[in-house]
Structure formats: structure tokens, C-alpha cells
C-alpha positions in Angstrom: 207.9 133.7 107.3 208.0 131.2 104.4 208.6 127.5 104.5 209.8 125.4 101.6 209.8 121.6 101.5 209.8 121.0 97.7 213.5 120.2 97.9 215.6 120.4 101.1 213.5 121.7 104.0 214.2 125.4 104.7 212.6 128.5 106.2 213.1 132.1 105.0 212.3 135.4 106.7 210.1 137.9 104.9 213.2 139.5 103.3 214.4 136.1 102.0 217.1 135.6 104.7 217.5 131.9 105.6 216.4 130.9 109.1 218.7 128.6 111.1 216.3 125.7 111.9 218.9 123.6 113.7 219.9 120.0 113.0 218.3 117.2 110.9 215.8 116.3 113.7 214.6 119.9 114.0 214.0 120.1 110.3 212.2 116.7 110.3 209.8 117.9 113.0 209.0 121.0 111.0 208.6 119.0 107.8 206.3 116.5 109.5 204.1 119.3 110.7 204.0 120.8 107.2 202.9 117.5 105.9 200.0 117.5 108.3 198.6 120.5 106.5 197.8 122.5 109.6 196.2 119.6 111.5 197.5 118.6 114.9 200.0 115.7 115.1 200.1 113.9 118.4 203.3 113.6 120.4 203.2 109.8 120.1 202.9 110.1 116.3 205.8 112.5 116.1 208.0 110.2 118.2 207.1 107.2 116.1 207.9 109.1 112.9 211.2 110.4 114.1 212.6 107.2 115.6 212.3 103.6 114.4 213.3 102.7 118.0 212.5 105.7 120.2 215.1 106.4 123.0 214.0 106.5 126.6 213.8 110.3 126.7 212.2 110.7 123.2 209.4 112.9 124.4 211.8 115.2 126.2 214.0 115.4 123.1 210.9 116.2 120.9 210.0 119.1 123.3 213.5 120.4 123.0 213.3 120.4 119.2 209.9 122.1 119.3 211.2 124.8 121.7 214.2 125.5 119.4 212.0 125.7 116.3 209.7 128.1 118.1 212.6 130.4 118.8 213.8 130.1 115.2 210.3 130.7 113.6 209.3 133.6 116.0 212.6 135.2 117.1 210.8 138.4 118.2 208.2 136.7 120.4 208.3 138.2 123.9 209.0 135.8 126.8 206.0 133.9 128.3 203.7 134.8 125.4 202.0 131.9 123.6 203.5 130.9 120.2 201.5 131.7 117.1 203.2 129.5 114.5 204.2 126.2 116.1 201.4 125.8 118.6 200.5 123.1 121.2 197.1 121.6 120.5 195.7 118.9 122.8 198.1 116.0 122.9 200.4 117.3 120.2 201.5 120.2 118.0 200.3 122.0 114.8 201.8 124.5 112.4 199.7 127.5 111.9 200.8 129.4 108.8 198.8 130.8 105.8 198.8 128.2 103.0 200.4 130.7 100.6 203.5 130.8 102.8 204.3 127.1 102.4 205.5 126.0 98.9 203.9 122.6 99.0 200.5 124.0 99.9 200.8 126.7 97.1 201.5 123.9 94.7 198.6 121.8 95.8 196.2 124.7 95.6 197.5 125.9 92.2 197.0 122.3 90.9 193.5 122.2 92.3 192.6 125.5 90.6 194.1 124.5 87.3 192.1 121.2 87.3 188.9 123.4 87.5 189.8 126.3 85.2 192.4 127.0 82.6 192.7 130.6 83.9 194.9 129.3 86.7 197.7 128.3 84.3 200.0 131.1 85.5 199.7 130.0 89.1 200.5 126.4 88.1 203.6 127.6 86.2 204.9 129.4 89.2 204.1 126.4 91.5 205.9 123.9 89.3 208.9 126.3 89.0 209.1 126.3 92.9 210.3 122.6 92.9 214.0 122.5 93.8 214.3 118.7 94.0 212.4 115.8 95.5 210.1 116.9 98.3 211.5 116.7 101.8 214.9 115.8 100.1 217.0 115.9 103.3 214.5 113.9 105.4 215.9 110.4 104.7 215.1 107.1 106.2 211.6 108.1 107.4 208.6 106.2 106.1 206.2 109.2 106.4 208.6 111.3 104.2 208.9 108.5 101.7 205.1 108.3 101.4 204.8 112.1 101.0 207.5 112.2 98.4 205.8 109.5 96.4 202.4 111.3 96.7 203.8 114.7 95.8 205.9 113.3 92.9 202.7 111.9 91.4 201.0 115.3 91.8 204.0 117.0 90.2 203.8 114.7 87.2 200.1 115.4 86.9 200.9 119.1 87.1 203.5 118.9 84.3 201.0 117.1 82.1 198.0 119.3 83.0 200.1 122.4 82.2 201.0 120.9 78.8 197.3 120.0 78.1 196.1 123.5 79.0 198.7 125.1 76.7 197.8 122.8 73.9 194.0 123.4 74.4 194.7 127.2 74.3 196.4 127.0 70.9 200.0 127.1 72.1 202.2 124.2 72.8 204.5 123.7 69.8 207.3 124.8 72.0 206.6 121.9 74.4 208.2 119.2 72.2 211.6 119.1 73.9 210.1 119.3 77.4 207.6 116.6 76.7 210.2 114.4 75.0 212.3 114.4 78.1 209.2 113.8 80.3 208.3 110.7 78.2 211.8 109.4 78.4 211.9 109.7 82.2 208.3 108.3 82.7 207.6 106.0 79.7 204.7 104.3 81.5 202.5 107.4 81.5 200.2 107.1 78.6 198.9 110.7 78.8 202.4 111.9 78.4 202.8 110.1 75.0 199.5 111.7 73.9 200.6 115.2 74.9 204.0 114.8 73.1 202.1 113.6 69.9 199.8 116.6 70.1 202.7 119.0 70.6 204.5 117.5 67.5 201.3 117.8 65.5 200.9 121.5 66.6 204.5 122.1 65.4 203.5 120.7 62.0 205.4 117.4 62.5 202.5 115.0 61.7 204.9 112.1 60.8 206.8 112.5 64.0 203.5 112.6 66.0 202.4 109.3 64.4 205.8 107.8 65.0 205.6 108.8 68.7 202.2 107.1 69.1 203.5 103.9 67.4 206.5 103.9 69.7 204.2 104.1 72.6 202.1 101.2 71.2 205.3 99.1 70.8 206.6 99.9 74.2 203.3 99.1 75.9 203.0 95.8 74.0 206.6 94.6 74.3 207.2 95.5 77.9 203.8 95.3 79.5 201.7 93.2 77.2 199.1 96.0 76.9 197.4 97.8 74.1 197.2 101.6 74.1 194.2 103.1 75.8 191.2 104.6 74.0 192.6 108.2 74.2 195.8 107.3 72.4 193.9 105.3 69.7 191.5 108.1 69.2 194.4 110.6 68.9 196.1 108.5 66.3 192.9 108.3 64.2 192.5 112.1 64.4 196.0 112.8 63.3 195.6 110.4 60.4 192.4 112.2 59.4 194.1 115.5 59.3 193.7 116.6 62.9 191.0 119.3 62.4 189.5 118.5 65.8 192.9 118.9 67.5 192.8 122.6 66.9 191.6 124.7 69.8 188.0 125.9 69.5 187.6 129.6 68.5 186.9 132.0 71.3 183.2 133.0 71.6 184.2 136.7 72.0 186.6 137.2 69.1 185.9 138.5 65.6 188.4 141.3 66.4 185.9 143.3 68.3 186.7 145.0 71.6 183.6 144.6 73.8 182.4 147.2 76.3 181.1 146.3 79.7 177.4 146.3 78.7 178.0 143.8 75.9 180.4 141.7 77.9 178.0 141.3 80.8 175.1 140.3 78.5 177.2 137.7 76.9 178.5 136.5 80.3 174.9 136.1 81.5 174.0 134.1 78.4 177.0 131.8 78.8 176.5 131.4 82.5 173.1 129.7 82.0 174.9 127.0 80.1 176.9 126.0 83.2 180.1 124.0 83.1 183.3 125.8 82.0 181.1 128.6 80.5 179.8 129.5 84.0 183.4 129.7 85.3 184.5 132.0 82.5 181.3 134.1 82.6 181.8 134.9 86.2 185.3 136.1 85.5 184.1 138.2 82.6 181.2 139.6 84.6 183.7 140.9 87.2 185.8 142.4 84.5 182.8 144.2 83.1 181.9 145.5 86.5 185.4 146.9 87.0 185.4 148.4 83.5 182.1 150.1 84.2 183.4 151.5 87.5 186.3 153.0 85.7 184.0 155.1 83.6 182.7 156.9 86.7 179.1 156.5 85.5 177.2 155.2 88.6 174.0 154.4 86.7 175.9 152.4 84.1 177.8 150.5 86.8 174.6 149.7 88.6 173.0 148.4 85.4 176.1 146.2 84.7 176.1 144.7 88.2 172.3 144.1 88.2 172.2 142.7 84.7 173.8 139.4 85.8 170.7 137.9 87.3 171.8 134.3 86.9 169.8 131.9 89.1 172.0 130.5 91.9 171.1 127.4 93.9 174.1 126.7 96.2 174.9 128.6 99.4 178.7 128.1 99.3 180.9 130.1 96.9 183.7 128.4 95.0 185.5 131.8 94.7 184.7 133.9 97.7 187.2 136.6 96.8 185.4 137.1 93.5 182.0 137.2 95.2 183.3 139.7 97.8 184.6 141.9 94.9 181.1 141.9 93.3 179.4 142.6 96.6 181.8 145.5 97.3 181.1 147.0 93.9 177.4 146.7 94.5 177.6 148.4 97.9 179.7 151.2 96.4 177.0 151.7 93.7 174.2 151.7 96.3 176.0 154.4 98.3 176.6 156.5 95.2 172.9 156.2 94.1 171.6 157.0 97.5 168.3 156.0 99.0 166.5 158.2 96.5 168.1 156.5 93.5 166.0 154.6 90.9 164.1 151.8 92.8 164.7 149.2 90.1 168.5 149.7 90.1 168.6 149.7 93.9 166.6 146.5 94.0 168.9 144.7 91.5 172.0 145.9 93.5 170.5 144.7 96.7 169.5 141.3 95.2 173.1 141.0 93.9 174.4 141.6 97.4 172.1 138.9 98.7 172.9 136.4 96.0 176.7 136.9 96.0 176.9 136.8 99.8 177.2 133.0 100.1 176.7 132.3 103.8 179.5 129.8 104.3 182.2 132.5 103.8 180.7 135.4 105.8 181.3 137.0 109.1 178.2 137.6 111.4 178.0 141.2 110.3 178.2 140.3 106.6 175.5 137.7 107.1 173.2 140.2 108.8 173.8 142.7 105.9 173.1 140.1 103.3 169.8 139.1 105.0 168.8 142.8 105.2 169.7 143.3 101.5 167.5 140.3 100.5 164.5 141.6 102.4 164.8 145.1 101.0 165.3 143.9 97.5 162.1 141.7 97.8 160.1 144.6 99.2 161.2 147.0 96.3 160.5 144.3 93.7 157.0 143.7 95.0 156.3 147.5 95.0 157.5 147.7 91.4 155.4 144.7 90.2 158.3 143.4 88.1 158.1 139.6 88.0 161.6 139.0 86.7 163.1 141.4 89.3 161.0 139.7 92.0 162.2 136.2 90.9 165.8 137.5 91.2 165.2 139.1 94.6 163.6 135.9 95.9 166.7 134.0 94.7 168.6 136.2 97.2 166.0 135.6 99.9 166.4 131.8 99.3 170.2 132.0 99.6 169.8 133.9 102.9 167.4 131.3 104.3 170.0 129.1 105.9 170.4 131.2 109.1 169.6 128.2 111.3 168.6 124.5 111.0 165.0 123.5 110.2 164.0 126.1 107.6 163.2 123.6 104.7 159.4 124.5 104.8 160.3 128.2 104.5 162.5 127.5 101.5 159.7 125.4 99.9 157.4 128.5 100.0 160.1 130.6 98.3 160.7 127.9 95.7 156.9 127.7 95.0 156.6 131.5 94.5 159.7 131.5 92.2 158.2 128.6 90.2 154.8 130.3 90.0 156.3 133.6 88.8 158.5 131.9 86.3 155.6 129.8 84.9 153.2 132.7 84.6 155.7 135.1 83.1 157.8 132.8 80.9 161.0 132.9 82.9 162.3 129.4 82.1 165.7 129.7 83.8 164.0 130.7 87.1 161.5 127.9 86.5 164.5 125.5 86.7 165.6 127.2 89.9 162.1 126.9 91.4 162.0 123.2 90.7 165.4 122.6 92.2 164.6 124.5 95.3 161.4 122.5 95.8 163.4 119.3 95.1 165.8 120.2 97.9 163.0 121.2 100.3 161.1 117.9 99.6 164.3 116.0 100.0 165.0 117.7 103.4 161.5 116.8 104.6 161.8 113.2 103.5 159.2 113.5 100.8 161.1 111.5 98.1 158.1 111.1 95.8 157.6 114.9 95.5 161.3 115.5 95.2 161.5 112.9 92.4 158.6 114.7 90.6 160.4 118.0 90.8 163.6 116.3 89.6 161.8 115.0 86.5 160.2 118.4 85.8 163.6 120.1 86.1 165.1 117.7 83.7 162.4 118.4 81.1 162.9 122.1 81.5 166.7 121.7 81.2 166.3 120.3 77.7 164.8 123.6 76.4 166.9 125.9 78.5 170.1 123.9 77.8 170.9 123.8 81.5 173.5 121.1 81.5 174.0 121.1 85.3 170.5 119.9 86.1 171.0 116.2 85.2 174.2 116.3 87.4 172.2 117.5 90.4 169.3 115.1 89.7 171.7 112.2 89.4 172.9 113.0 92.9 169.3 113.2 94.2 168.6 109.7 92.8 171.7 108.4 94.6 170.4 110.1 97.8 167.1 108.3 97.3 168.8 105.0 96.8 170.8 105.5 100.0 167.5 106.2 101.9 165.8 103.1 100.4 168.8 100.9 101.2 167.7 100.7 104.8 164.2 99.3 103.9 163.5 95.5 103.8 164.1 94.3 100.3 165.6 97.6 99.2 168.9 98.2 97.3 172.1 97.4 99.1 174.5 99.9 100.7 177.0 99.0 98.0 174.5 99.9 95.3 173.9 103.3 96.9 177.7 103.8 97.2 178.1 102.9 93.5 175.4 105.5 92.5 177.1 108.1 94.5 180.4 107.3 92.7 178.7 107.6 89.3 177.2 111.0 90.4 180.7 112.1 91.6 182.2 111.1 88.2 179.5 113.3 86.5 180.3 116.1 88.8 184.0 115.9 88.2 183.4 116.5 84.5 181.5 119.7 85.3 183.6 122.8 86.2 180.7 125.2 86.9 179.2 123.8 90.1 179.8 126.5 92.7 180.6 125.2 96.1 180.5 121.5 95.2 183.9 120.6 93.9 185.3 118.9 97.1 184.2 116.7 99.9 180.7 115.7 98.7 181.4 112.1 97.8 183.2 111.4 101.0 180.3 112.9 103.0 177.8 110.8 101.0 179.8 107.6 101.8 179.8 108.5 105.4 176.0 108.9 105.2 175.6 105.4 103.8 177.6 104.0 106.6 175.7 105.9 109.3 172.4 104.7 107.8 173.6 101.2 108.3 175.2 101.6 111.7 178.7 101.2 110.4 181.9 103.3 111.3 183.2 106.1 109.2 185.3 105.2 106.1 189.0 105.5 106.8 190.4 105.4 103.2 193.2 108.1 103.3 192.5 108.9 99.6 189.0 110.3 100.5 188.9 114.1 100.1 186.7 115.5 102.9 187.0 119.0 101.6 185.4 121.7 103.7 183.7 119.0 105.9 186.9 117.7 107.4 186.6 119.3 110.8 183.3 117.6 111.4 184.1 114.2 110.0 187.6 113.9 111.4 186.5 112.8 114.9 184.4 110.0 113.5 187.3 108.9 111.2 189.6 108.8 114.2 187.0 106.8 116.2 186.8 104.3 113.3 190.6 103.9 113.8 190.2 103.4 117.6 192.1 106.6 118.3 189.6 107.7 120.9 191.6 110.5 122.7 192.6 112.0 119.3 188.9 111.9 118.4 188.0 113.7 121.6 190.6 116.4 120.9 189.4 116.8 117.3 185.8 117.1 118.5 186.8 119.8 121.0 188.2 121.8 118.0 185.1 121.3 115.8 183.7 124.7 114.9 180.0 125.6 114.7 178.7 124.6 111.3 178.4 127.4 108.8 174.8 128.4 107.8 174.4 126.6 104.5 172.9 123.6 102.9 174.9 121.2 105.0 174.4 122.7 108.5 171.9 120.1 109.7 174.3 117.3 108.5 177.3 118.9 110.3 175.3 119.5 113.5 174.2 115.8 113.4 177.8 114.7 113.0 178.7 116.8 116.0 175.7 115.3 118.0 176.6 111.8 117.0 180.3 112.1 118.0 179.5 113.9 121.2 177.1 111.1 122.2 179.7 108.4 121.4 182.3 110.2 123.5 179.9 111.2 126.2 180.7 114.9 125.8 177.5 116.2 127.4 177.9 120.0 127.1 178.6 119.7 123.3 175.7 117.2 123.0 173.4 119.7 124.6 174.5 122.4 122.2 173.9 120.2 119.2 170.5 119.1 120.5 169.5 122.8 120.9 170.6 123.6 117.4 168.8 120.6 115.9 165.5 120.9 117.7 163.8 122.9 115.0 165.0 120.5 112.3 163.7 117.4 114.1 161.3 116.6 111.2 164.0 116.9 108.5 166.7 114.6 107.2 170.4 115.4 107.7 172.2 116.7 104.6 169.1 116.2 102.5 168.5 120.0 102.2 171.2 119.8 99.5 169.1 117.3 97.6 172.3 115.4 97.0 172.9 113.1 100.0 171.5 112.0 103.4 172.8 110.9 106.8 169.3 109.8 107.9 166.6 111.5 109.9 167.7 114.3 112.2 165.4 112.9 114.9 167.8 110.0 115.3 170.8 112.2 116.0 168.7 114.6 118.1 167.6 111.7 120.3 171.2 110.5 120.7 172.3 114.0 121.7 169.4 114.5 124.2 170.1 111.1 125.9 173.8 112.0 126.3 173.0 115.6 127.5 170.6 114.1 130.1 173.2 111.6 131.3 171.1 108.6 130.1 
């Protein structure tokens, strides 16, 4: 089943046959559920969205529409079996379909990937080509559809401009002149579009036309809006006047006409990964390509060396690209099987450490988590037997990433970070020295020892200068915002607004950095929620906030802040158990806090049990990036609720 809403609303069978959805109201119900992105929409909301003045039997009519849609979407479903696509959830309905089967979700995901890496250009091309007209084109007269059309049209324009920028950055783009010319004519107020058109003209060798385009933009902005061009357009005009040498795409690091083998590729990938940013994103892609090339040779020892050579320190327990990580883990497991238990111990240790490091806990099944922990312990044991400090540091990195099995393990992680730092200092392993400092920063932050954490932050920044680790100041900037948030509750301390502003600055720095695995969504919103909780205020309700992977745990509090108590209760009942990663204490605390507010005693008891071992830690602070406050506060709330106090 495929559903399209980028144009008129329609559904198609797997073979492309159109599905008869019924009348306009049926399609609008389906469209409204698509717009909810898999989340439940209450019956009351659906009725209000469908009718400006709901008829007396509106709820009955809605149920009729839902029943007809279920028959259309699952024609082969046996009688009296529960639906799998359009399901009843609490006081409403939700649409359960994989995101890649809904065109608007494919578009949003492709745009998000393209924002982070130029390698996603092909996906963005396909997603833009899927637009058949205005979104929800046949849903007229509905305010919700109008809002969605406006939002999605803005995203489409961003996608058009991002595609053009990526092509120009890659060295192509001269063929974009006509397309961008039309785009500028239709949307003359979009300054970035004028800059892209000028760049495309310059790339086509039409410098005079490029300058004329920028001057036309200047005139239009001044005459019709009374504005001067922004800094980007002014800078572009200067560069074109100077000859435009800096407008040419940078040469590829790999080129010189040499075809690289897997060994050289992975060595270069490892070197670039340590620089962070876009280099890390590209290096991980090239590392996987090197592994796959090595496997094709049939040489098990070579494959094992290629896999194990990428011993890049890893700090975060959530993977940005779980599919890529799974592919590396699968290749490592195949190599371990081929080597056998009697294979070279050093190769086996590196493969096992790779399994542990790449198995980021947030994306694993219980069986995969158990295997990753086992691999970490076995890699550590082998490395200690071999007496190889660099191998032991890598193995301990895997042990660290597998140390999030339950809340309350910050002291354990501090011991791991201390040993990595000691090994790295004694044996001149500067990249692992940075890792050791950051682990200790996180551990001290989790334990509320801000002075020690600040010392580790400063030491990490000093190391980052010599190791060229550009990600370190981004992380330490977040830590300083976290410290400001904590101090904002003290008499005479900074204000909550100051803490929020520091988090915003840290978020802006993060947005400019592509290579931050697991951190690209939701962090800023969660940090703002933390500031509000520290000051006893309700959750932020700004619809523009992106809660990212933390949405299931924050949604009940957002609903409570909007006085939608029953919806909050339903959302809380659907909240999953937090994944075992840096944020598990924070998410358990959110569950405890919401359960206490709603007097949901069984859930409060579960949260209290989970948090008991972390009672001396600070929620969210294990990340070193934010805080919701002491875990003890949330634990006490949950225990009072569970005991009926």
C-alpha cells in the first residue's frame, strides 16, 4: 500500500492500481491522519477539522468514514480481526504505515538527509519529482490542510534551493540556469534563490549575467521592500567581481587519478574521521565501501584488518545511520566466524571491539544488546592479554558504549574514562586522550560535579587544538550551557532566559556540524524542557520545536501544558521504555514526572524502580549536554505517587 498527498490525495496498491477511497470526506480523514505522522488524532480533533459546524451525528459519520477506509486500505483483512493500518488508539485513530510508503514522509526524510550530507542528493531529486501539485490539493476549505500546504510548500522551496546548492557545490550546476530563473521569477523575495541563480550563471561562464542578476535582486529588494541585500549576496557579488576563484568546488581529497584499494581507503577514512564534521560523514561511508571491497577479495585476514583499522574514538551511544552500523557489525561477525576461535588474537580483538563500538544501544534488540556487551568484554580481555595499549583503548571504547544497560552507571563510566585517559597519556594516543576527557566530563556532569566536569572540558579543548578535533568545542559549548542551566536555580545565579540563550547558541554551533552521530535532532527542545522543569514551569508548546527521538516521552508533558489531560494520559500509556543510552535517566524522569502528575501509580512505581540506582545522578547530564535536574527529585515524586501519598 502506498499513499500520496503531494497533489490530490490517493492510495495505490503494491502493483500501482488506484484504491477507491470513497468521497471527499473519506479522503480528508485519511489525509488528516497522514498529516499526523503516525501519531494518534482524537475523535474530537477529527470532527473539528472536518466540519466548521459539526452536525449532530458527526462522530457516527466519522466512524462510518473510518470503517470504509479500513475496507479500502485492507481489502483482504479477515472479518473480526483488528486492523493493522488505520488503527484505533485511545480516544482516536492513527495511521500505521512505514514512512517510505507515504510520499510526504519520504520527502521530509530525504530533505533531512540532504541537509546533513550531500550524498543524499539522489533521494532528494526523487522526492522533489514526486510532487504532483500542491499538497492535499483536493482538501479545500480546511484550516488544517491550509496550514500543512503552507508548511510543506516552504519545505519544497527549501528542497529546490538545497538541491541547486548541492549541485553547485559539487562542480555541476551550469544546467540549472533556466530552472533557477523560473524559480526566482515565481518567488522573487527569496534571497538565497537569487544567489543560486547568480552562481549557476557564473558556473556557465556568464559572469556579466551573474552580476546583472545580483544587481536586479538589489534593485527589487530596495524598491519594493526598502531593504539592502543580505551579507551572502553582497559577498557573492564581491567574489564574482574578483574572478570567482573561491566559487569553484574544492578538489576531492581522494583524486589525483588514482584508484584506491580498501587498505588505503580505510587509512584515509580513519584520518579524515578524526577531523569530524562533513569529513566524518564521508569517512564512514568510505570505510563501509572499503570493507565491502575487502570482502569481495575473499581474503578473510585482509577483511579483518580493514574492519579493525577504523579505530576512531566514539562518544555517543546513538547511531545516526543504524543501517550503516548494522552492515559493519554484520561484516565483522562474518569475519569472526571465518577466522574461528583460534584466529589471530589481535585481529579477533579488533573485530570484537568493532562490534561493540558500532552496536549503538538505542537501535538494538535485546539479543543484539547482549551480543554487543559480550563482544566488548571479550575484546577487553584479549587486549589485556596482548598488552597492546592502543588496542586496549579501542576495546575500552566499546566497553564504554555498552555501559548504558541501566540507569545509574556514571561511576562505572568514569572508571573506564580514567583508564582510557591514563593509557592515552602514557602511550601518546592523543585521540583517545580526547575521548577519555570527554567521558570523564560526562561522568562528572552526571554526578553533579560541575567543577571537575569544567576542568575536563578545558583539558579536552586544549587537546583538540593539537589533534584538530573540531567537534570538541561544540560539545563543551553544550556543557557550559548545561552548567548555566543548573546555576540558574541558585540565588543570584543566571536567569532561565540566559540558560535558554546559551542552549540556542550551542544548537546553532551543532547545526553547522554534520559529523555529530546521534545528536542531529531533538536536543535543543529537550534542553529547553529541562530549563522549564528546573524552574517549575510547564513544557514548551511551540509547534516549531523538533523533539526528534525524544517525542514519545515529551509529548505527554506538552499535552498537559495545553490542558489536554486525557490526551496526555493516553500518550503516557503509549510511552515505551527508554532505550539504554545517554538519555535514559532523563527519559525515565520524564515518565516519572508525568505519571506523578496524572496519578498513574503502576507506571510511577516502574519508573521509581528504574531510577533507584541513579538517585545520586542528574537527569540527562550523563550526556554532558543538558540537565533536567537531580534524579532524586523525580524519584521522590514517583515514590510518593506509587505509595498513594
